[in-house]
C-alpha positions as CSV (number, residue, x, y, z in Angstrom):
1,M,-7.7,26.7,-3.4
2,K,-4.5,25.9,-5.3
3,S,-2.0,23.6,-3.7
4,L,1.5,24.7,-2.9
5,Y,3.3,23.4,-6.0
6,K,0.7,25.0,-8.3
7,R,1.1,28.3,-6.6
8,I,4.9,28.1,-7.0
9,L,4.6,27.1,-10.6
10,T,2.2,29.9,-11.4
11,I,4.4,32.6,-9.7
12,F,7.5,31.2,-11.5
13,L,5.7,31.3,-14.9
14,I,4.5,34.8,-14.4
15,L,8.0,36.0,-13.5
16,M,9.6,34.1,-16.4
17,F,7.2,35.5,-19.0
18,S,7.5,39.0,-17.6
19,I,11.3,38.8,-18.0
20,L,10.9,37.4,-21.5
21,I,8.5,40.2,-22.6
22,V,10.7,42.9,-21.2
23,Y,13.7,41.3,-22.9
24,I,11.9,41.0,-26.2
25,V,10.7,44.6,-26.1
26,G,14.3,45.7,-25.3
27,I,15.8,43.7,-28.1
28,L,13.2,44.9,-30.7
29,E,13.7,48.5,-29.7
30,F,17.5,48.0,-30.1
31,A,17.0,46.3,-33.4
32,I,14.8,49.1,-34.8
33,T,17.2,51.8,-33.7
34,K,20.4,49.9,-34.8
35,K,18.9,48.0,-37.8
36,G,20.1,44.6,-36.5
37,F,16.8,42.7,-36.7
38,N,18.2,39.3,-37.7
39,R,20.7,39.2,-34.9
40,S,18.1,40.3,-32.4
41,L,15.7,37.7,-33.5
42,M,18.4,35.0,-32.9
43,L,19.0,36.3,-29.4
44,I,15.3,36.2,-28.7
45,I,15.1,32.5,-29.8
46,L,18.2,31.6,-27.7
47,V,16.9,33.3,-24.6
48,G,13.5,31.6,-25.2
49,L,15.1,28.2,-25.4
50,L,17.2,29.0,-22.2
51,L,14.0,29.9,-20.4
52,V,12.3,26.7,-21.5
53,I,15.3,24.7,-20.2
54,I,15.2,26.6,-16.9
55,F,11.4,25.9,-16.6
56,I,11.9,22.2,-17.2
57,C,14.6,22.0,-14.6
58,F,12.6,24.0,-12.1
59,Y,9.5,21.7,-12.6
60,I,11.5,18.5,-12.3
61,F,13.7,19.4,-9.3
62,I,11.3,21.7,-7.4
63,C,7.7,21.5,-8.3
64,K,7.4,17.8,-9.0
65,P,8.9,16.7,-5.6
66,I,6.5,19.1,-3.8
67,K,3.6,17.6,-5.8
68,L,4.6,14.1,-4.8
69,I,4.8,15.1,-1.1
70,E,1.4,16.6,-1.3
71,E,-0.1,13.6,-3.0
72,N,1.4,11.2,-0.5
73,I,0.1,13.2,2.5
74,R,-3.3,13.5,0.9
75,N,-3.4,9.7,0.4
76,I,-2.5,9.1,4.0
77,N,-5.4,11.4,4.8
78,I,-4.0,12.3,8.2
79,N,-6.1,15.4,8.6
80,G,-9.5,13.7,8.4
81,G,-10.0,14.2,4.7
82,N,-8.6,17.7,4.2
83,E,-7.3,17.6,0.7
84,D,-5.8,21.1,0.6
85,N,-2.1,21.8,1.5
86,N,-1.9,25.5,0.9
87,S,1.5,26.3,2.4
88,I,4.8,24.8,3.4
89,L,3.6,24.9,7.0
90,D,0.7,22.6,6.1
91,I,3.2,20.1,4.7
92,L,5.5,20.3,7.7
93,N,2.5,19.9,10.0
94,N,1.3,16.9,8.2
95,I,4.8,15.2,8.2
96,N,5.0,16.0,11.9
97,N,1.5,14.4,12.5
98,I,2.7,11.3,10.6
99,I,5.7,11.0,12.9
100,I,3.6,11.5,16.0
101,D,1.1,8.8,14.8
102,N,3.9,6.3,14.2
103,E,5.2,7.0,17.7
104,R,1.8,6.4,19.2
105,Q,1.5,3.1,17.3
106,L,4.9,2.1,18.7
107,V,3.8,3.0,22.2
108,R,0.5,1.0,21.7
109,K,2.5,-2.0,20.4
110,H,4.9,-1.8,23.3
111,S,2.0,-1.6,25.8
112,A,0.3,-4.6,24.2
113,E,3.5,-6.6,24.5
114,M,3.8,-5.6,28.2
115,L,0.2,-6.6,28.8
116,N,0.7,-10.0,27.1
117,Q,3.8,-10.6,29.2
118,K,1.8,-9.8,32.3
119,I,-1.1,-12.1,31.3
120,H,1.4,-14.9,30.5
121,F,3.0,-14.4,33.9
122,A,-0.3,-14.6,35.6
123,E,-1.2,-17.7,33.6
124,L,2.1,-19.4,34.6
125,Q,1.4,-18.6,38.3
126,N,-2.1,-20.2,37.9
127,Q,-0.8,-23.3,36.1
128,I,0.0,-25.2,39.2
129,N,0.1,-28.7,37.8
130,P,-3.1,-28.4,35.7
131,H,-3.1,-32.1,34.9
132,F,-3.4,-32.9,38.5
133,L,-6.4,-30.5,38.7
134,Y,-8.1,-32.1,35.6
135,N,-7.4,-35.7,36.9
136,T,-8.8,-34.8,40.3
137,L,-12.0,-33.3,38.8
138,E,-12.4,-36.3,36.5
139,S,-12.1,-38.6,39.5
140,I,-14.7,-36.6,41.3
141,R,-17.0,-36.8,38.3
142,G,-16.4,-40.5,37.9
143,Q,-17.3,-41.2,41.5
144,A,-20.4,-38.9,41.2
145,I,-21.6,-40.9,38.2
146,E,-21.0,-44.2,40.1
147,D,-23.0,-42.9,43.0
148,E,-25.6,-41.5,40.7
149,H,-25.0,-37.9,41.8
150,Y,-25.5,-36.5,38.3
151,V,-25.7,-32.9,39.4
152,I,-22.2,-33.1,40.9
153,S,-21.0,-34.9,37.8
154,N,-22.3,-32.3,35.4
155,M,-21.0,-29.4,37.6
156,T,-17.6,-31.0,37.7
157,E,-17.5,-31.6,34.0
158,A,-18.4,-27.9,33.3
159,L,-15.7,-26.8,35.8
160,A,-13.1,-28.9,34.1
161,K,-14.0,-27.5,30.7
162,Y,-13.8,-24.0,32.1
163,F,-10.4,-24.5,33.6
164,R,-9.1,-26.3,30.5
165,Y,-10.1,-23.3,28.4
166,S,-8.7,-20.7,30.8
167,I,-5.5,-22.4,31.7
168,S,-4.5,-24.8,28.9
169,N,-5.3,-22.7,25.8
170,N,-2.0,-21.0,25.1
171,S,-3.4,-18.7,22.5
172,D,-4.3,-15.1,23.6
173,I,-6.7,-14.8,20.6
174,V,-9.6,-17.3,20.1
175,K,-12.7,-17.7,18.0
176,L,-15.8,-16.0,19.1
177,E,-17.5,-19.4,19.0
178,D,-15.0,-20.8,21.6
179,E,-15.4,-17.7,23.8
180,L,-19.2,-18.2,23.8
181,K,-18.8,-21.9,24.8
182,N,-16.6,-20.9,27.7
183,V,-19.3,-18.5,28.9
184,M,-21.9,-21.3,28.6
185,N,-19.7,-23.5,30.8
186,Y,-19.3,-20.7,33.3
187,M,-23.1,-20.2,33.4
188,E,-23.5,-24.0,33.8
189,I,-21.4,-23.7,37.0
190,Q,-23.4,-20.7,38.2
191,K,-26.7,-22.5,37.6
192,Y,-25.9,-24.9,40.5
193,R,-25.4,-22.0,42.8
194,F,-28.3,-19.8,41.9
195,E,-30.6,-22.6,40.6
196,D,-33.4,-21.0,38.6
197,K,-32.8,-17.5,39.8
198,I,-30.9,-16.4,36.7
199,H,-32.3,-17.0,33.2
200,F,-29.5,-17.0,30.7
201,Q,-29.7,-16.6,26.9
202,I,-27.4,-16.1,23.9
203,K,-29.0,-14.7,20.8
204,F,-27.1,-14.7,17.5
205,D,-27.2,-16.0,14.0
206,E,-25.9,-19.6,14.4
207,L,-25.5,-20.0,10.7
208,D,-23.2,-17.0,10.3
209,E,-19.8,-18.7,10.0
210,E,-18.0,-15.4,9.6
211,L,-19.5,-14.2,12.9
212,L,-18.5,-17.3,14.9
213,S,-15.0,-17.6,13.4
214,S,-14.1,-13.9,14.1
215,S,-11.2,-13.4,16.5
216,I,-11.6,-12.1,20.1
217,P,-9.1,-12.0,23.0
218,K,-9.5,-15.0,25.3
219,L,-11.6,-14.3,28.5
220,T,-13.2,-11.2,27.1
221,L,-16.9,-12.0,27.8
222,Q,-16.7,-14.1,31.0
223,P,-15.5,-11.2,33.3
224,I,-18.3,-9.1,32.0
225,V,-20.9,-11.8,32.7
226,E,-19.4,-12.4,36.1
227,N,-19.6,-8.7,36.9
228,A,-23.3,-8.7,35.8
229,I,-24.1,-11.6,38.2
230,Y,-22.2,-10.4,41.3
231,H,-23.0,-6.7,41.0
232,G,-26.4,-6.8,39.3
233,L,-28.3,-10.0,39.8
234,E,-27.0,-11.7,42.9
235,T,-28.4,-9.1,45.3
236,K,-31.7,-8.8,43.4
237,A,-34.7,-10.0,45.5
238,N,-36.4,-12.0,42.8
239,E,-35.4,-13.8,39.6
240,G,-33.3,-12.0,37.0
241,E,-32.4,-12.3,33.3
242,L,-29.0,-12.2,31.6
243,I,-28.9,-12.0,27.8
244,I,-26.0,-11.9,25.4
245,R,-27.1,-10.5,22.0
246,I,-24.7,-10.5,19.1
247,E,-25.1,-8.2,16.1
248,K,-22.9,-7.7,13.0
249,T,-22.4,-4.7,10.8
250,Q,-20.3,-4.5,7.6
251,K,-17.0,-4.2,9.5
252,R,-17.8,-4.7,13.2
253,I,-19.3,-7.2,15.7
254,I,-21.3,-5.8,18.5
255,I,-21.8,-8.0,21.6
256,I,-24.4,-6.6,24.0
257,I,-24.5,-8.2,27.6
258,T,-27.7,-7.1,29.3
259,D,-29.0,-7.8,32.8
260,D,-32.1,-6.6,34.6
261,G,-30.4,-6.4,38.0
262,I,-30.2,-3.6,40.5
263,G,-28.4,-1.3,38.1
264,M,-26.3,1.8,39.1
265,D,-26.9,5.4,39.7
266,H,-25.1,8.0,37.5
267,I,-22.3,8.6,40.0
268,T,-21.4,4.9,40.4
269,L,-21.7,4.5,36.6
270,S,-19.4,7.5,36.0
271,E,-16.8,6.1,38.4
272,L,-16.9,2.7,36.8
273,N,-16.4,4.2,33.3
274,K,-13.5,6.2,34.6
275,K,-11.9,3.0,35.8
276,I,-12.7,1.1,32.6
277,N,-11.4,3.9,30.3
278,G,-8.2,4.6,32.2
279,N,-5.1,5.8,30.5
280,L,-3.6,3.2,28.2
281,E,-0.1,4.5,28.8
282,N,-0.6,3.6,32.5
283,L,-1.8,0.2,31.7
284,V,0.4,-1.9,34.1
285,E,0.1,0.5,37.0
286,T,-3.7,0.7,36.7
287,N,-4.1,-3.0,36.5
288,S,-1.9,-3.5,39.5
289,K,-4.3,-1.7,41.7
290,K,-7.2,-3.5,43.3
291,G,-10.9,-2.5,43.3
292,A,-14.1,-2.9,41.4
293,G,-14.1,-2.7,37.7
294,I,-10.4,-3.8,37.2
295,A,-11.4,-6.9,35.3
296,M,-13.6,-4.9,32.9
297,S,-10.8,-2.3,32.6
298,N,-8.4,-5.0,31.6
299,V,-10.8,-6.3,29.0
300,N,-11.4,-2.8,27.6
301,K,-7.7,-2.0,27.3
302,R,-6.8,-5.3,25.7
303,L,-9.4,-4.7,23.0
304,K,-8.2,-1.2,22.3
305,L,-4.5,-2.2,22.3
306,L,-5.1,-5.2,20.0
307,F,-7.7,-3.7,17.6
308,G,-7.5,0.1,18.0
309,K,-9.0,2.9,20.0
310,E,-12.4,2.8,18.2
311,Y,-13.1,-0.7,19.8
312,G,-13.7,-1.7,23.4
313,L,-16.4,-1.5,26.0
314,N,-19.3,0.9,26.5
315,V,-21.3,0.6,29.8
316,S,-24.8,2.1,30.4
317,S,-27.0,1.5,33.4
318,T,-30.2,2.7,35.1
319,L,-30.7,2.3,38.8
320,A,-33.3,-0.5,39.7
321,L,-33.6,-1.4,35.9
322,G,-30.3,-3.0,35.0
323,T,-27.0,-2.6,33.1
324,E,-25.9,-3.0,29.5
325,V,-22.3,-3.6,28.4
326,E,-21.6,-3.2,24.7
327,V,-18.4,-4.9,23.4
328,V,-17.3,-3.8,19.9
329,I,-14.7,-5.8,18.0
330,P,-13.7,-5.9,14.3
331,I,-14.7,-8.7,11.9
332,T,-11.5,-10.6,11.4
């Protein structure tokens, strides 16, 4: 179908040439009856030139701006690839959609700033003289080595690295490689508690530098791993397995955290997903409430606020078989 400016242009041309034909017929009839052919021909030429000038002005000041508006809206592609703007209502609706989309982006940016402020405030509360904490842990580790208690030494070292990453790293965005190292330190600590009950693996292409250097919000994976241990594997009667598998597409990184723990029934899973996918606009209020799933909800909302609504968490689970959490982030 023709766009709006083409329709207007077509209608205007039809009207203009209709008027011109009627005028020419009238002038010729007058010329024949009055025998003033040369004068009539001059009038026809002048009127033709006048109509050409009117057409040029009409195209420049009316049709061309409408055409530019349509092209800009089509380039923005706000209606999911619909390239036809068949009425002035379509144009107005598209402009309105652009304004609404900008407002949503502003709300999302404001919410992200509020979340970052809340995270910084929580970090400041937790930074109760961290150097004293590190020095104390180092003293314990040194004494353990002197007394040949190497298990205590290794556990203290892993704990110090975990706190240093969580507390001292001032950046909210880190490399995926650093986030994985933090998870490994966390699992090193858990190993001393659960011994050989939990078998932990990370599977990814270690040679893929783009994968490892991609950005991810700090403390994205550790809360998910912690949730898998305490709600899936800890209460399992026998040994369990926890695997982090990382895959890469052309534009995305997919991190899949899988455990073969006790799993969840569909009702519990549905309630967890409701908590995780809470309303972004009620971000602060939602996170201020206590209960299961709050940490994962925080992770999901941070990902969506920082990267967009198409990114975040996806949880699936089967009772007595285990749980899988899919984390989707962009390649940055």
